N, CA, C and O atoms as CSV, one atom per row, in Angstrom:
chain,resi,resn,atom,element,x,y,z
A,1,MET,N,N,71.583,280.206,137.815
A,1,MET,CA,C,70.281,279.955,137.257
A,1,MET,C,C,70.497,278.895,135.872
A,1,MET,O,O,71.552,278.691,135.271
A,2,ILE,N,N,69.260,278.359,135.615
A,2,ILE,CA,C,69.673,277.767,134.443
A,2,ILE,C,C,68.208,277.048,134.180
A,2,ILE,O,O,67.526,276.613,135.108
A,3,ALA,N,N,67.912,276.997,133.138
A,3,ALA,CA,C,66.697,276.594,132.074
A,3,ALA,C,C,66.747,275.316,130.688
A,3,ALA,O,O,67.525,275.106,129.757
A,4,ILE,N,N,65.327,274.603,131.235
A,4,ILE,CA,C,65.489,273.226,130.215
A,4,ILE,C,C,64.794,274.515,129.110
A,4,ILE,O,O,64.271,275.480,129.668
A,5,ILE,N,N,64.823,274.470,127.491
A,5,ILE,CA,C,63.710,275.270,126.491
A,5,ILE,C,C,63.633,273.963,125.544
A,5,ILE,O,O,64.415,273.050,125.813
A,6,LYS,N,N,62.843,273.823,124.574
A,6,LYS,CA,C,62.231,273.205,123.857
A,6,LYS,C,C,62.124,274.068,122.438
A,6,LYS,O,O,61.126,274.779,122.322
A,7,THR,N,N,63.230,274.045,121.198
A,7,THR,CA,C,63.194,274.108,120.187
A,7,THR,C,C,63.632,273.942,119.270
A,7,THR,O,O,64.716,274.457,118.997
A,8,GLY,N,N,62.870,273.036,118.288
A,8,GLY,CA,C,63.312,272.408,116.581
A,8,GLY,C,C,63.055,271.189,117.087
A,8,GLY,O,O,63.591,270.287,116.444
A,9,GLY,N,N,62.283,270.774,118.221
A,9,GLY,CA,C,61.923,269.348,118.097
A,9,GLY,C,C,62.763,268.606,119.022
A,9,GLY,O,O,62.680,267.413,119.312
A,10,LYS,N,N,63.736,269.644,119.524
A,10,LYS,CA,C,65.237,268.799,120.497
A,10,LYS,C,C,64.628,269.867,122.096
A,10,LYS,O,O,63.752,270.723,122.223
A,11,GLN,N,N,65.701,269.193,123.137
A,11,GLN,CA,C,65.683,270.380,123.909
A,11,GLN,C,C,67.014,270.133,124.957
A,11,GLN,O,O,67.559,269.207,125.558
A,12,TYR,N,N,67.166,271.717,124.740
A,12,TYR,CA,C,68.459,272.032,125.399
A,12,TYR,C,C,68.820,272.941,127.055
A,12,TYR,O,O,68.371,274.029,127.416
A,13,LYS,N,N,69.281,272.491,127.411
A,13,LYS,CA,C,69.827,272.872,128.746
A,13,LYS,C,C,70.495,274.049,128.430
A,13,LYS,O,O,71.224,274.070,127.439
A,14,VAL,N,N,70.265,275.644,129.566
A,14,VAL,CA,C,70.777,276.237,128.691
A,14,VAL,C,C,71.038,277.325,130.318
A,14,VAL,O,O,70.348,277.093,131.311
A,15,ALA,N,N,71.997,278.337,130.315
A,15,ALA,CA,C,72.332,279.534,131.252
A,15,ALA,C,C,72.599,280.605,130.985
A,15,ALA,O,O,73.282,280.558,129.962
A,16,SER,N,N,72.433,281.835,131.382
A,16,SER,CA,C,72.898,282.876,131.342
A,16,SER,C,C,73.984,282.946,130.946
A,16,SER,O,O,74.748,282.749,131.891
A,17,GLY,N,N,74.807,283.224,129.524
A,17,GLY,CA,C,75.692,283.664,129.147
A,17,GLY,C,C,76.023,282.538,128.189
A,17,GLY,O,O,77.193,282.774,127.888
A,18,ASP,N,N,75.634,281.411,127.521
A,18,ASP,CA,C,75.982,280.751,126.862
A,18,ASP,C,C,75.476,280.160,126.119
A,18,ASP,O,O,74.655,279.397,126.628
A,19,LYS,N,N,75.575,280.083,124.602
A,19,LYS,CA,C,75.734,280.075,123.256
A,19,LYS,C,C,75.639,278.792,122.753
A,19,LYS,O,O,76.494,277.915,122.870
A,20,ILE,N,N,74.885,278.732,122.354
A,20,ILE,CA,C,74.313,276.963,121.830
A,20,ILE,C,C,73.760,277.173,120.459
A,20,ILE,O,O,72.973,278.117,120.383
A,21,LYS,N,N,73.937,276.662,119.610
A,21,LYS,CA,C,73.803,275.798,118.279
A,21,LYS,C,C,72.302,274.947,118.178
A,21,LYS,O,O,71.974,273.840,118.605
A,22,ILE,N,N,71.407,276.212,117.256
A,22,ILE,CA,C,69.817,275.038,117.456
A,22,ILE,C,C,69.903,275.027,116.255
A,22,ILE,O,O,70.780,275.601,115.609
A,23,GLU,N,N,68.650,274.116,115.646
A,23,GLU,CA,C,68.327,274.668,114.363
A,23,GLU,C,C,67.541,275.581,113.582
A,23,GLU,O,O,66.448,275.971,113.993
A,24,LYS,N,N,68.159,276.053,112.168
A,24,LYS,CA,C,67.643,277.311,111.987
A,24,LYS,C,C,66.805,277.431,112.132
A,24,LYS,O,O,65.909,276.589,112.069
A,25,LEU,N,N,66.697,279.091,112.522
A,25,LEU,CA,C,65.526,279.496,112.447
A,25,LEU,C,C,65.613,280.793,111.768
A,25,LEU,O,O,66.702,281.364,111.701
A,26,ASP,N,N,64.126,281.507,111.053
A,26,ASP,CA,C,64.717,282.737,110.085
A,26,ASP,C,C,64.799,284.119,110.863
A,26,ASP,O,O,63.842,284.893,110.912
A,27,ILE,N,N,65.858,284.328,111.385
A,27,ILE,CA,C,65.455,285.941,112.174
A,27,ILE,C,C,67.357,286.196,111.810
A,27,ILE,O,O,68.376,285.528,111.987
A,28,GLU,N,N,67.021,287.548,111.230
A,28,GLU,CA,C,68.655,288.123,110.738
A,28,GLU,C,C,69.403,287.703,112.202
A,28,GLU,O,O,68.932,287.421,113.303
A,29,GLU,N,N,70.728,287.792,111.715
A,29,GLU,CA,C,71.940,287.776,112.935
A,29,GLU,C,C,71.939,289.098,113.254
A,29,GLU,O,O,72.026,290.009,112.431
A,30,GLY,N,N,71.797,289.280,114.991
A,30,GLY,CA,C,72.136,290.558,115.387
A,30,GLY,C,C,70.404,290.564,115.924
A,30,GLY,O,O,70.029,291.589,116.494
A,31,GLY,N,N,69.625,289.688,115.776
A,31,GLY,CA,C,68.288,289.365,116.233
A,31,GLY,C,C,68.143,289.618,117.174
A,31,GLY,O,O,69.079,290.122,117.796
A,32,LYS,N,N,66.861,289.402,117.806
A,32,LYS,CA,C,66.617,289.138,119.456
A,32,LYS,C,C,65.694,287.402,118.924
A,32,LYS,O,O,65.110,287.165,117.866
A,33,VAL,N,N,65.868,286.636,119.939
A,33,VAL,CA,C,64.908,285.731,120.053
A,33,VAL,C,C,64.357,285.286,121.478
A,33,VAL,O,O,64.880,285.551,122.561
A,34,VAL,N,N,63.094,284.494,121.238
A,34,VAL,CA,C,62.277,284.489,122.583
A,34,VAL,C,C,62.054,283.054,122.385
A,34,VAL,O,O,61.803,282.592,121.272
A,35,PHE,N,N,62.130,282.428,123.317
A,35,PHE,CA,C,61.982,280.657,123.792
A,35,PHE,C,C,60.612,280.673,124.336
A,35,PHE,O,O,60.726,281.186,125.449
A,36,ASP,N,N,59.468,280.399,124.142
A,36,ASP,CA,C,58.084,280.513,124.869
A,36,ASP,C,C,58.122,278.701,126.003
A,36,ASP,O,O,57.909,278.457,127.191
A,37,GLU,N,N,58.523,277.812,124.743
A,37,GLU,CA,C,58.966,276.465,125.105
A,37,GLU,C,C,59.906,276.201,126.434
A,37,GLU,O,O,60.972,275.590,126.503
A,38,VAL,N,N,59.055,276.950,127.594
A,38,VAL,CA,C,59.941,276.642,128.981
A,38,VAL,C,C,59.535,275.369,129.697
A,38,VAL,O,O,58.428,275.306,130.233
A,39,LEU,N,N,60.555,274.145,129.735
A,39,LEU,CA,C,60.107,272.795,130.529
A,39,LEU,C,C,60.872,272.994,132.006
A,39,LEU,O,O,60.313,272.417,132.939
A,40,PHE,N,N,62.251,273.846,132.366
A,40,PHE,CA,C,61.998,273.629,133.778
A,40,PHE,C,C,63.168,275.176,134.126
A,40,PHE,O,O,64.028,275.741,133.449
A,41,VAL,N,N,62.823,275.310,134.985
A,41,VAL,CA,C,64.340,277.141,135.314
A,41,VAL,C,C,64.289,276.167,136.787
A,41,VAL,O,O,63.281,275.550,137.133
A,42,GLY,N,N,65.369,276.174,137.423
A,42,GLY,CA,C,65.402,276.467,138.209
A,42,GLY,C,C,67.614,276.890,138.973
A,42,GLY,O,O,68.578,277.175,138.262
A,43,ASP,N,N,67.590,276.749,140.386
A,43,ASP,CA,C,68.883,277.011,141.080
A,43,ASP,C,C,69.578,276.251,141.661
A,43,ASP,O,O,69.965,275.246,141.064
A,44,GLU,N,N,69.998,276.510,143.145
A,44,GLU,CA,C,69.457,275.744,144.324
A,44,GLU,C,C,69.175,276.200,145.130
A,44,GLU,O,O,69.715,275.821,146.169
A,45,LYS,N,N,68.113,277.356,145.223
A,45,LYS,CA,C,67.643,276.881,146.434
A,45,LYS,C,C,65.694,276.885,145.488
A,45,LYS,O,O,64.709,276.474,146.102
A,46,ASP,N,N,65.618,277.349,144.223
A,46,ASP,CA,C,64.243,277.258,144.088
A,46,ASP,C,C,63.991,276.141,142.894
A,46,ASP,O,O,64.736,275.205,143.180
A,47,VAL,N,N,63.549,275.948,142.152
A,47,VAL,CA,C,62.582,275.200,141.281
A,47,VAL,C,C,61.356,274.754,140.591
A,47,VAL,O,O,60.415,274.138,141.090
A,48,GLU,N,N,61.488,275.119,139.471
A,48,GLU,CA,C,59.644,275.226,138.882
A,48,GLU,C,C,60.033,273.984,138.038
A,48,GLU,O,O,61.194,273.587,137.932
A,49,VAL,N,N,58.945,273.400,137.440
A,49,VAL,CA,C,59.052,272.066,136.821
A,49,VAL,C,C,57.814,272.224,135.426
A,49,VAL,O,O,57.168,271.351,136.005
A,50,GLY,N,N,57.340,272.396,134.737
A,50,GLY,CA,C,56.295,273.172,133.548
A,50,GLY,C,C,55.334,271.093,133.453
A,50,GLY,O,O,55.719,269.954,133.717
A,51,THR,N,N,54.064,271.709,132.943
A,51,THR,CA,C,53.724,270.246,132.816
A,51,THR,C,C,52.718,270.251,131.674
A,51,THR,O,O,51.627,269.695,131.801
A,52,PRO,N,N,53.229,271.129,130.112
A,52,PRO,CA,C,54.634,270.555,130.603
A,52,PRO,C,C,55.921,271.332,129.906
A,52,PRO,O,O,57.027,271.066,129.436
A,53,PHE,N,N,54.827,272.759,130.207
A,53,PHE,CA,C,56.209,273.889,130.070
A,53,PHE,C,C,55.627,275.224,130.920
A,53,PHE,O,O,54.428,275.489,131.004
A,54,ILE,N,N,56.119,275.581,131.199
A,54,ILE,CA,C,55.805,277.141,132.495
A,54,ILE,C,C,55.273,277.406,131.719
A,54,ILE,O,O,55.460,277.197,130.521
A,55,SER,N,N,54.012,278.244,132.559
A,55,SER,CA,C,53.446,279.414,131.251
A,55,SER,C,C,54.037,280.932,132.312
A,55,SER,O,O,54.070,281.098,133.531
A,56,GLY,N,N,54.396,281.732,131.258
A,56,GLY,CA,C,54.645,283.296,131.819
A,56,GLY,C,C,56.520,283.146,131.694
A,56,GLY,O,O,57.234,283.983,131.142
A,57,LYS,N,N,56.878,282.204,132.185
A,57,LYS,CA,C,58.452,282.097,131.670
A,57,LYS,C,C,59.039,281.877,130.167
A,57,LYS,O,O,58.811,280.970,129.368
A,58,LYS,N,N,59.944,283.120,130.054
A,58,LYS,CA,C,61.075,283.365,128.873
A,58,LYS,C,C,62.113,283.424,128.928
A,58,LYS,O,O,62.560,284.200,129.772
A,59,VAL,N,N,63.118,282.625,128.043
A,59,VAL,CA,C,63.966,282.449,127.449
A,59,VAL,C,C,64.328,283.440,127.014
A,59,VAL,O,O,63.317,283.829,126.429
A,60,THR,N,N,65.608,284.700,126.756
A,60,THR,CA,C,65.421,285.469,125.387
A,60,THR,C,C,66.957,285.259,125.247
A,60,THR,O,O,67.880,285.045,126.032
A,61,GLY,N,N,66.832,285.407,123.969
A,61,GLY,CA,C,68.379,285.856,123.131
A,61,GLY,C,C,69.181,287.007,122.114
A,61,GLY,O,O,68.789,288.044,121.578
A,62,LYS,N,N,70.216,286.442,122.126
A,62,LYS,CA,C,70.340,286.964,120.710
A,62,LYS,C,C,70.940,286.394,119.115
A,62,LYS,O,O,72.026,285.965,119.507
A,63,VAL,N,N,70.939,286.246,118.306
A,63,VAL,CA,C,70.926,285.851,117.436
A,63,VAL,C,C,73.054,286.145,116.728
A,63,VAL,O,O,73.520,287.230,116.381
A,64,LEU,N,N,73.787,284.832,116.751
A,64,LEU,CA,C,75.089,285.924,116.555
A,64,LEU,C,C,75.637,285.060,114.858
A,64,LEU,O,O,76.449,285.484,114.036
A,65,THR,N,N,75.137,284.270,114.838
A,65,THR,CA,C,75.228,283.778,113.517
A,65,THR,C,C,74.143,282.429,112.496
A,65,THR,O,O,73.434,281.578,113.033
A,66,GLN,N,N,74.287,282.575,111.312
A,66,GLN,CA,C,73.662,281.715,110.180
A,66,GLN,C,C,74.274,281.008,109.719
A,66,GLN,O,O,75.095,281.385,108.883
A,67,ALA,N,N,74.130,279.484,110.102
A,67,ALA,CA,C,75.766,279.051,109.529
A,67,ALA,C,C,75.259,277.228,108.981
A,67,ALA,O,O,74.121,276.790,109.150
A,68,ARG,N,N,76.515,276.352,108.276
A,68,ARG,CA,C,76.092,275.462,108.226
A,68,ARG,C,C,76.914,274.382,108.917
A,68,ARG,O,O,78.141,274.475,108.941
A,69,HIS,N,N,76.363,273.504,109.399
A,69,HIS,CA,C,77.510,272.268,110.188
A,69,HIS,C,C,79.081,271.705,109.022
A,69,HIS,O,O,78.976,271.822,107.801
A,70,LYS,N,N,79.872,271.363,109.412
A,70,LYS,CA,C,80.379,270.573,108.600
A,70,LYS,C,C,79.562,269.257,108.052
A,70,LYS,O,O,78.563,268.632,108.408
A,71,LYS,N,N,80.771,269.152,106.727
A,71,LYS,CA,C,79.533,267.545,106.003
A,71,LYS,C,C,79.687,266.667,106.878
A,71,LYS,O,O,80.471,266.591,107.824
A,72,VAL,N,N,78.560,265.728,106.355
A,72,VAL,CA,C,78.473,264.528,106.795
A,72,VAL,C,C,78.332,263.234,105.718
A,72,VAL,O,O,77.239,263.150,105.158
A,73,TRP,N,N,79.216,262.353,105.427
A,73,TRP,CA,C,79.052,261.550,105.128
A,73,TRP,C,C,78.312,260.194,104.733
A,73,TRP,O,O,78.751,259.198,105.308
A,74,GLY,N,N,77.616,260.066,104.144
A,74,GLY,CA,C,76.928,258.295,103.856
A,74,GLY,C,C,77.135,257.796,102.812
A,74,GLY,O,O,77.659,258.203,101.775
A,75,ILE,N,N,76.510,256.470,103.249
A,75,ILE,CA,C,76.731,255.304,101.576
A,75,ILE,C,C,75.714,254.877,101.256
A,75,ILE,O,O,74.973,254.709,102.225
A,76,LYS,N,N,75.407,254.678,100.577
A,76,LYS,CA,C,74.262,253.723,100.215
A,76,LYS,C,C,75.054,251.922,99.702
A,76,LYS,O,O,76.280,251.947,99.586
A,77,HIS,N,N,74.462,250.744,99.477
A,77,HIS,CA,C,75.025,249.837,98.937
A,77,HIS,C,C,73.959,249.048,99.016
A,77,HIS,O,O,73.038,249.005,99.831
A,78,LYS,N,N,74.254,248.294,97.857
A,78,LYS,CA,C,72.672,247.238,97.779
A,78,LYS,C,C,74.241,245.773,97.069
A,78,LYS,O,O,74.820,245.848,95.986
A,79,SER,N,N,74.481,244.561,98.274
A,79,SER,CA,C,75.553,243.793,97.725
A,79,SER,C,C,74.727,243.145,96.489
A,79,SER,O,O,73.510,243.240,96.332
A,80,LYS,N,N,75.770,242.372,95.525
A,80,LYS,CA,C,75.900,241.298,94.662
A,80,LYS,C,C,75.241,242.291,93.540
A,80,LYS,O,O,75.390,241.835,92.407
A,81,LYS,N,N,74.604,243.438,93.583
A,81,LYS,CA,C,74.628,244.581,92.349
A,81,LYS,C,C,75.250,245.614,91.938
A,81,LYS,O,O,74.972,246.614,91.276
A,82,ARG,N,N,75.871,245.319,92.295
A,82,ARG,CA,C,77.144,246.677,92.087
A,82,ARG,C,C,76.793,248.232,91.814
A,82,ARG,O,O,76.978,249.134,90.997
A,83,TYR,N,N,76.068,247.896,93.224
A,83,TYR,CA,C,75.162,249.484,93.375
A,83,TYR,C,C,76.188,250.042,95.302
A,83,TYR,O,O,76.358,249.631,96.450
A,84,LYS,N,N,76.634,251.507,94.120
A,84,LYS,CA,C,77.405,251.652,95.672
A,84,LYS,C,C,77.152,253.021,95.527
A,84,LYS,O,O,77.477,253.305,94.374
A,85,LEU,N,N,76.551,254.462,96.369
A,85,LEU,CA,C,76.437,255.927,96.322
A,85,LEU,C,C,76.671,256.293,97.385
A,85,LEU,O,O,76.209,255.573,98.270
A,86,LYS,N,N,77.339,257.336,97.766
A,86,LYS,CA,C,78.243,258.022,98.096
A,86,LYS,C,C,77.396,259.096,97.854
A,86,LYS,O,O,76.992,259.358,96.721
A,87,PHE,N,N,76.941,260.082,99.376
A,87,PHE,CA,C,76.498,261.372,99.146
A,87,PHE,C,C,76.936,262.258,100.275
A,87,PHE,O,O,77.162,261.544,101.252
A,88,GLY,N,N,77.102,263.259,100.481
A,88,GLY,CA,C,77.096,263.974,101.849
A,88,GLY,C,C,75.982,265.064,102.135
A,88,GLY,O,O,75.167,265.335,101.253
A,89,HIS,N,N,75.946,265.801,103.598
A,89,HIS,CA,C,74.768,266.366,103.863
A,89,HIS,C,C,75.441,267.494,105.029
A,89,HIS,O,O,76.224,267.244,105.945
A,90,LYS,N,N,74.898,268.663,104.676
A,90,LYS,CA,C,75.304,270.045,105.562
A,90,LYS,C,C,74.246,270.293,106.206
A,90,LYS,O,O,73.275,270.569,105.502
A,91,GLN,N,N,74.069,270.290,107.513
A,91,GLN,CA,C,72.813,270.927,108.030
A,91,GLN,C,C,73.462,272.394,108.818
A,91,GLN,O,O,74.468,272.784,109.412
A,92,TYR,N,N,71.381,273.128,108.105
A,92,TYR,CA,C,71.954,274.872,108.950
A,92,TYR,C,C,72.143,274.356,110.389
A,92,TYR,O,O,72.159,273.239,110.905
A,93,TYR,N,N,72.260,275.442,110.766
A,93,TYR,CA,C,72.199,276.022,112.352
A,93,TYR,C,C,72.383,277.613,112.144
A,93,TYR,O,O,72.980,278.301,111.316
A,94,THR,N,N,71.367,277.950,113.605
A,94,THR,CA,C,71.490,279.374,114.181
A,94,THR,C,C,71.740,279.069,115.633
A,94,THR,O,O,71.054,278.456,116.450
A,95,GLU,N,N,73.055,279.738,115.745
A,95,GLU,CA,C,74.193,280.078,116.609
A,95,GLU,C,C,73.678,281.351,117.377
A,95,GLU,O,O,74.015,282.444,116.923
A,96,VAL,N,N,72.583,281.284,118.943
A,96,VAL,CA,C,72.520,282.216,120.113
A,96,VAL,C,C,73.260,281.984,121.482
A,96,VAL,O,O,73.831,281.157,122.194
A,97,GLU,N,N,72.797,283.462,121.336
A,97,GLU,CA,C,73.698,283.463,122.744
A,97,GLU,C,C,72.414,284.343,123.499
A,97,GLU,O,O,71.756,285.300,123.093
A,98,ILE,N,N,72.357,283.274,125.270
A,98,ILE,CA,C,71.627,282.972,125.732
A,98,ILE,C,C,71.441,284.408,126.603
A,98,ILE,O,O,72.473,284.404,127.274
A,99,ASP,N,N,70.650,285.720,126.993
A,99,ASP,CA,C,70.478,286.727,127.674
A,99,ASP,C,C,70.524,286.523,129.013
A,99,ASP,O,O,71.424,286.435,129.848
A,100,LYS,N,N,68.997,286.451,129.023
A,100,LYS,CA,C,68.261,286.163,130.058
A,100,LYS,C,C,66.980,284.863,130.715
A,100,LYS,O,O,66.253,284.404,129.835
A,101,ILE,N,N,66.877,284.627,131.354
A,101,ILE,CA,C,65.775,283.495,131.541
A,101,ILE,C,C,65.298,283.691,133.232
A,101,ILE,O,O,65.710,283.416,134.358
A,102,GLY,N,N,63.958,284.467,132.443
A,102,GLY,CA,C,62.794,284.689,133.389
A,102,GLY,C,C,61.465,284.622,133.055
A,102,GLY,O,O,60.603,284.821,133.911
């Protein structure tokens, strides 16, 4: 069974046992998380599509880690002005293991 959930302004396709990296949540490592915004639930036999969300369906998971992604480098540059700036950014994320879809 798969589901499509919405969290942090993004949508994720998940199944039981999947590990996903999502936008940072304020939950301790080892804690439980419940996703209420479920857009789609289905398998080979049955399909449910929400308008926009399915009422009564929830996806639960366990928080594995709170960490940061690798550094992404960027450059600002203005031609003929002797201006060049290099900067870096490391985004926080939460890794979640999906336990149950239901």
